N, C-alpha and C positions, 0 to 999 in steps of 0.2 A: 347201701348205695347213697344214703343220705340225701341232702338237699340238692346236690349237683348232678345226681344220676340222670335227670331228664335233659340236661344240657351237655353231657359228656358224649363224645364220639366213642371213646372206649372206656369202659368202666372196669376197674380192678377193685372188686368188692371182697372183703374178707369177712366171712360169717362169724363175727364175734362181737361181744360187747366189751372185751378186755383190750383197752387202748394199747398197752405194750405189745400184746400179741398181733394186733392189727399192724402196728409199726414194724414189728420184726418181719411180718409177712410182706409188707410193701418194700422193705429193704431187700429181702431175698428176691422178690420178683424183679425189682430194679436191677439187681446184679445179673439175674438170668437174661433179661432183656438186653443189657449191655454186652454180655458174652455172645448172644445171638447176632447182634449187629456187628461186633468186632469180627466174628467168624465169617460173616458174609462179605464184609468190606475187605478183609485181608486174606481170603481163602486162596488166592493165587500168589501171594507174596512169599 
C-alpha cells in the first residue's frame, strides 16, 4: 500500500516487491476497469 494507502479512497495494492510485476498488474487492472466502464456506458448502444 505504500505511503499513500492511508489517504486513498480505493487502493489497488499488488503484493510484490518486483516493480515491473506491479506495473504490469496495474496496467492489467486499468484495462479491466476501462472495459467495465465502457460496458456499462454503452450496454444499450
